[in-house]
C-alpha positions as CSV (number, residue, x, y, z in Angstrom):
1,M,-11.7,-9.7,23.4
2,S,-9.0,-11.5,21.5
3,R,-7.5,-10.5,18.1
4,R,-9.1,-13.6,16.6
5,S,-12.7,-12.6,17.8
6,I,-12.1,-9.1,16.3
7,I,-11.2,-10.5,12.9
8,L,-14.2,-12.8,12.9
9,A,-16.6,-10.0,13.8
10,V,-15.4,-7.8,11.0
11,L,-16.2,-10.5,8.4
12,A,-19.9,-10.3,9.4
13,V,-20.1,-6.5,8.5
14,M,-17.9,-6.4,5.4
15,P,-18.9,-3.6,3.1
16,V,-21.7,-4.3,0.5
17,A,-22.7,-1.6,-1.8
18,P,-25.2,-2.4,-4.4
19,Q,-28.0,-0.2,-5.7
20,V,-31.1,0.4,-3.6
21,A,-30.2,3.5,-1.7
22,L,-32.9,5.9,-2.7
23,G,-32.3,12.9,-5.3
24,A,-31.0,11.8,-8.5
25,E,-32.7,10.2,-11.5
26,S,-35.9,8.5,-10.4
27,A,-35.0,9.7,-6.8
28,T,-32.6,6.8,-6.6
29,S,-28.8,6.6,-6.1
30,V,-26.3,3.8,-6.7
31,Y,-24.7,3.6,-3.3
32,L,-26.4,1.4,-0.8
33,L,-26.8,3.4,2.5
34,G,-26.3,1.3,5.5
35,S,-23.9,-1.1,3.9
36,K,-21.1,0.2,6.1
37,G,-21.0,0.8,9.9
38,S,-19.6,-1.4,12.5
39,M,-15.9,-2.5,11.8
40,A,-15.9,-0.4,8.6
41,G,-12.3,0.4,9.0
42,I,-11.0,-3.1,9.6
43,T,-9.7,-5.2,6.7
44,P,-10.0,-9.0,7.1
45,P,-7.0,-11.3,7.0
46,P,-5.8,-12.9,3.7
47,G,-8.3,-15.3,2.4
48,T,-11.5,-15.7,0.4
49,Y,-14.9,-15.0,1.9
50,V,-18.5,-15.4,0.8
51,T,-21.2,-13.1,2.1
52,D,-24.9,-13.3,1.6
53,A,-26.7,-10.0,2.4
54,S,-30.4,-9.5,2.5
55,Y,-31.7,-6.0,2.3
56,Y,-35.2,-4.7,2.6
57,Y,-36.5,-1.1,2.2
58,G,-39.9,0.5,2.5
59,G,-40.6,4.2,2.2
60,E,-42.9,6.9,0.9
61,A,-42.5,10.2,-1.0
62,S,-44.7,13.1,-2.1
63,G,-44.3,16.2,-4.2
64,N,-41.2,16.4,-6.3
65,A,-39.7,13.1,-5.1
66,A,-42.9,11.3,-6.0
67,L,-43.0,13.0,-9.3
68,S,-39.4,12.0,-10.2
69,L,-40.3,8.4,-9.5
70,T,-43.3,8.6,-11.9
71,L,-41.4,10.4,-14.7
72,R,-40.0,7.1,-15.9
73,R,-43.6,5.9,-16.7
74,T,-44.8,9.3,-18.0
75,G,-41.8,9.8,-20.3
76,A,-39.0,11.8,-18.8
77,N,-38.1,13.6,-22.0
78,N,-41.6,15.0,-22.5
79,N,-42.2,18.7,-22.2
80,L,-44.1,19.0,-18.9
81,N,-45.1,22.5,-19.5
82,G,-43.8,23.9,-16.2
83,L,-44.7,20.7,-14.3
84,P,-48.3,21.4,-13.6
85,L,-48.5,18.3,-11.6
86,I,-46.8,20.1,-8.7
87,V,-49.3,22.9,-8.8
88,D,-52.6,21.2,-9.7
89,A,-52.3,17.7,-8.2
90,D,-51.2,15.9,-5.1
91,I,-48.8,13.1,-5.8
92,E,-47.8,10.3,-3.4
93,V,-45.6,7.3,-4.0
94,E,-44.8,4.2,-1.9
95,G,-41.8,2.1,-2.7
96,K,-40.7,-1.3,-1.5
97,A,-37.6,-3.2,-2.4
98,Y,-35.9,-6.5,-1.4
99,Y,-32.4,-7.5,-2.6
100,N,-30.3,-10.5,-2.1
101,I,-26.7,-9.7,-2.7
102,P,-24.1,-12.6,-2.9
103,T,-20.6,-11.3,-2.6
104,V,-17.2,-12.9,-3.0
105,T,-14.3,-11.0,-1.3
106,W,-10.5,-11.9,-1.7
107,V,-7.8,-10.5,0.4
108,A,-4.2,-10.9,-0.8
109,P,-1.5,-12.5,1.3
110,Q,1.0,-9.9,0.1
111,K,1.3,-6.4,1.4
112,I,1.0,-3.4,-0.8
113,M,2.3,0.0,0.5
114,G,2.4,-1.6,4.0
115,G,-1.4,-2.4,3.8
116,S,-3.7,-5.3,3.0
117,F,-5.2,-5.3,-0.6
118,G,-8.6,-6.9,-1.4
119,A,-11.2,-7.0,-4.1
120,S,-14.8,-8.1,-4.3
121,L,-17.6,-8.9,-6.8
122,M,-21.3,-8.4,-6.0
123,L,-24.1,-9.8,-8.1
124,P,-27.4,-8.5,-6.8
125,I,-30.8,-9.9,-7.6
126,G,-33.8,-7.9,-6.4
127,W,-37.5,-7.2,-6.3
128,K,-38.9,-3.7,-6.3
129,Q,-42.4,-2.3,-6.3
130,I,-43.7,1.2,-6.9
131,D,-47.3,2.3,-6.2
132,G,-48.3,5.8,-6.9
133,R,-51.4,8.0,-6.7
134,I,-52.1,11.3,-8.5
135,D,-55.1,13.3,-7.1
136,A,-56.1,16.2,-9.5
137,R,-57.2,19.4,-7.7
138,A,-57.8,21.0,-11.1
139,N,-57.6,20.0,-14.8
140,V,-54.2,18.4,-15.3
141,D,-52.5,17.8,-18.7
142,L,-50.5,14.7,-18.1
143,P,-47.7,13.8,-20.5
144,D,-48.3,10.8,-22.8
145,P,-49.0,7.9,-22.3
146,L,-50.9,8.9,-19.2
147,P,-54.5,10.2,-19.6
148,D,-55.4,13.9,-18.7
149,L,-57.3,14.4,-15.5
150,T,-60.1,16.6,-14.6
151,G,-60.5,18.1,-11.1
152,G,-61.3,15.5,-8.4
153,Q,-60.1,12.5,-10.6
154,Q,-57.5,10.1,-9.3
155,L,-55.0,8.0,-11.1
156,S,-53.2,5.1,-9.7
157,I,-49.8,3.9,-10.9
158,H,-48.3,0.5,-10.2
159,D,-45.1,-1.3,-11.3
160,A,-43.1,-4.2,-10.0
161,D,-40.1,-6.2,-11.2
162,T,-37.9,-9.1,-10.1
163,A,-34.5,-9.2,-11.9
164,F,-30.8,-9.1,-11.7
165,G,-29.3,-5.7,-10.9
166,D,-26.0,-4.1,-11.9
167,P,-22.8,-6.1,-11.0
168,L,-20.5,-4.2,-8.7
169,I,-16.7,-4.6,-8.4
170,S,-14.6,-3.0,-5.7
171,A,-11.0,-2.8,-4.5
172,F,-9.7,-1.7,-1.1
173,L,-6.4,-1.2,0.8
174,G,-6.3,-1.3,4.6
175,W,-4.0,-0.7,7.5
176,N,-3.9,-1.0,11.3
177,E,-1.9,0.3,14.3
178,G,-2.8,-0.5,17.8
179,N,-6.5,0.1,18.3
180,W,-6.7,2.1,15.1
181,H,-7.8,0.5,11.7
182,W,-8.4,2.3,8.5
183,N,-8.9,1.7,4.7
184,V,-9.6,3.3,1.4
185,G,-11.6,1.8,-1.5
186,V,-13.1,2.4,-4.9
187,L,-16.4,0.7,-6.3
188,A,-17.7,0.6,-9.7
189,N,-21.3,0.0,-10.8
190,V,-21.4,-1.9,-14.2
191,P,-24.6,-1.2,-16.1
192,L,-25.5,-4.7,-17.1
193,G,-28.6,-5.2,-14.9
194,S,-32.3,-5.1,-15.9
195,W,-33.4,-1.6,-17.0
196,E,-36.3,-0.5,-19.2
197,S,-37.0,3.2,-20.2
198,D,-40.9,2.8,-19.6
199,Q,-40.6,1.0,-16.3
200,L,-40.8,2.5,-12.8
201,A,-39.4,-0.4,-10.8
202,N,-36.0,-0.8,-12.5
203,I,-33.4,-2.9,-10.7
204,G,-30.4,-1.6,-12.7
205,F,-29.3,1.9,-13.4
206,N,-28.3,1.9,-17.1
207,H,-25.3,4.1,-16.4
208,W,-21.8,3.7,-14.9
209,A,-21.1,5.1,-11.4
210,F,-17.9,5.2,-9.3
211,D,-17.7,5.5,-5.6
212,V,-14.5,6.4,-3.6
213,S,-14.5,6.0,0.2
214,A,-12.5,6.0,3.3
215,A,-13.3,4.3,6.7
216,M,-11.8,4.1,10.1
217,T,-12.4,2.0,13.3
218,W,-11.2,2.5,16.7
219,L,-11.6,-0.6,18.9
220,D,-10.3,-1.2,22.4
221,P,-10.2,-5.0,22.9
222,K,-9.9,-4.6,26.7
223,I,-13.2,-2.7,27.2
224,G,-14.9,-3.9,24.0
225,F,-15.9,-0.4,22.8
226,E,-15.9,0.4,19.1
227,I,-16.3,3.7,17.2
228,S,-16.5,3.3,13.3
229,A,-17.1,5.8,10.5
230,A,-17.0,5.7,6.7
231,A,-17.4,8.5,4.2
232,G,-17.4,8.6,0.5
233,F,-18.4,10.2,-2.8
234,T,-20.4,8.7,-5.7
235,F,-19.7,10.0,-9.2
236,N,-22.4,9.2,-11.9
237,T,-22.2,9.1,-15.7
238,E,-25.1,10.0,-17.9
239,N,-27.9,7.6,-18.6
240,P,-27.8,7.4,-22.5
241,A,-31.5,6.4,-22.8
242,T,-32.8,9.3,-20.9
243,D,-30.0,12.0,-21.3
244,Y,-30.0,12.2,-17.4
245,K,-26.9,12.7,-15.4
246,S,-27.3,12.4,-11.7
247,G,-25.3,14.7,-9.5
248,T,-22.4,13.7,-7.2
249,D,-23.4,12.2,-3.8
250,F,-21.7,12.4,-0.5
251,H,-22.5,9.8,2.2
252,V,-21.3,9.2,5.7
253,E,-22.0,6.2,7.9
254,F,-21.3,5.5,11.5
255,A,-21.5,2.9,14.4
256,L,-21.0,2.9,18.1
257,M,-20.8,-0.6,19.4
258,Q,-20.2,-2.4,22.7
259,H,-18.7,-5.8,22.3
260,L,-20.1,-7.7,25.2
261,S,-18.2,-11.0,24.5
262,K,-16.2,-12.6,21.8
263,Q,-19.4,-13.6,20.0
264,F,-21.8,-10.7,20.6
265,A,-21.9,-6.9,20.1
266,I,-24.8,-4.4,20.3
267,G,-25.0,-0.7,19.5
268,A,-26.3,2.0,17.3
269,T,-25.7,2.7,13.5
270,G,-26.7,5.3,11.0
271,Y,-26.0,7.4,7.9
272,H,-26.4,10.8,6.3
273,Y,-26.7,11.3,2.5
274,Q,-26.3,14.6,0.8
275,Q,-26.3,15.3,-3.0
276,I,-23.6,18.0,-3.4
277,T,-24.0,18.8,-7.2
278,G,-27.2,19.0,-9.2
279,D,-28.6,16.8,-11.8
280,S,-28.1,17.8,-15.4
281,G,-28.8,16.8,-19.0
282,A,-31.9,17.1,-21.2
283,G,-33.8,14.6,-19.1
284,A,-33.4,16.4,-15.9
285,V,-36.7,18.3,-16.2
286,L,-36.9,18.8,-12.4
287,G,-33.6,20.8,-12.4
288,D,-30.9,20.3,-9.8
289,F,-33.2,18.0,-7.7
290,K,-30.6,17.7,-5.0
291,G,-31.7,15.1,-2.3
292,R,-30.7,14.4,1.3
293,V,-31.7,12.0,4.1
294,T,-30.6,10.9,7.5
295,G,-31.2,7.6,9.2
296,V,-30.3,6.0,12.6
297,G,-31.2,2.7,14.3
298,P,-29.9,-0.3,16.4
299,A,-27.3,-2.9,15.2
300,V,-26.3,-6.4,16.5
301,N,-23.3,-8.5,15.4
302,A,-23.0,-12.2,16.4
303,T,-20.5,-15.0,15.6
304,F,-21.2,-18.7,16.0
305,A,-19.7,-22.0,14.7
306,V,-21.2,-24.6,12.4
307,G,-18.8,-27.5,13.0
308,Q,-15.4,-26.0,12.6
309,L,-16.6,-23.2,10.4
310,P,-17.2,-19.7,11.8
311,V,-20.3,-18.0,10.7
312,M,-20.4,-14.2,11.2
313,T,-23.7,-12.3,11.1
314,S,-24.8,-8.7,11.3
315,L,-28.4,-7.3,11.7
316,K,-29.3,-3.6,11.5
317,W,-32.5,-1.6,11.3
318,I,-32.4,2.1,10.3
319,H,-35.3,4.6,10.4
320,E,-35.0,7.7,8.0
321,F,-35.9,11.3,8.7
322,E,-35.2,14.7,7.3
323,S,-35.5,13.6,3.7
324,E,-35.7,15.9,0.7
325,N,-36.2,14.7,-3.0
326,R,-36.1,11.0,-1.9
327,L,-38.2,8.3,-0.4
328,E,-38.2,8.3,3.5
329,G,-38.8,5.1,5.3
330,D,-37.1,2.1,7.1
331,M,-34.5,-0.4,6.0
332,G,-33.4,-3.7,7.4
333,F,-30.1,-5.4,6.6
334,L,-28.9,-8.9,7.4
335,T,-25.4,-10.2,6.3
336,I,-24.1,-13.7,6.8
337,T,-20.4,-14.3,6.0
338,I,-18.4,-17.5,5.8
339,P,-14.7,-17.9,5.0
340,L,-13.6,-20.4,2.4
341,G,-10.9,-22.2,4.2
342,P,-9.8,-22.6,7.8
343,P,-10.6,-20.0,10.4
344,P,-8.0,-17.3,11.1
345,V,-5.7,-18.2,13.9
346,G,-4.3,-15.9,16.6
347,P,-4.1,-15.4,20.4
């Protein structure tokens, strides 16, 4: 592998972190799990890049996780009288989401602290659908505006929306030495996207959130083998409409890739999510509600040319397991990146 092929490959998997990763308010967290992996520690060369990311997620939840997702419709601030739904009803929820995430990334030509500085802006637009079912085993006094249920009755819940999500801005600083590459970054979720207090399928979050992360990549160009890892913490502010403050999240992502040529790499990628502090506030009627989930799956990177323009792509699929207080399902992630300007040069 040449240095130029390594640079081109990293552009296809540049970090994207909008808001679909599913304990926290509505069993949903801001950081998008799976957005980092292969080439996570490599910072691209100076220039401007446009990335289009397509993200799909489908998963299911039951018990407390399903109840959390339905609380938005039932009224999160109502007194649930000890949450009788958990005792007297079976609750299941299925969630689906698709997001398109256009991203512009700029890397400065000047060095800062010996590293390369960059910034990005993400403007996601998405579709989300929530379908739920409550099966009453006994008489259940549901909070308004839902009707009360008698034993054996069933209530179906459905909501869907297509709208703009919260914009995200990020900044990062990266270094490299030999086969080692590493960077640190910060990301902010700006609560300007679509959000309604009585809606299940919200695209935005209605609160600020900040993520700090660090990533590293070891890549030997002679043998084409890559090991990448990225870890970070997400800090949430309170949602003023629900008096709900989601706890702090920890997330770690990894990738093991074999670069078979200058244009193609294949391997495995995955993540682990763990909420390390509990939810709080008057709206947190489920208590701490700490969540966790793990996922793993295959990944492919490919680079090709359209005329003189290099096009970098990355495709991954991840299956989740060992979830708690969250949806558990499958995600697919496709990114396409194009540099605005001439391709990077090098040996």
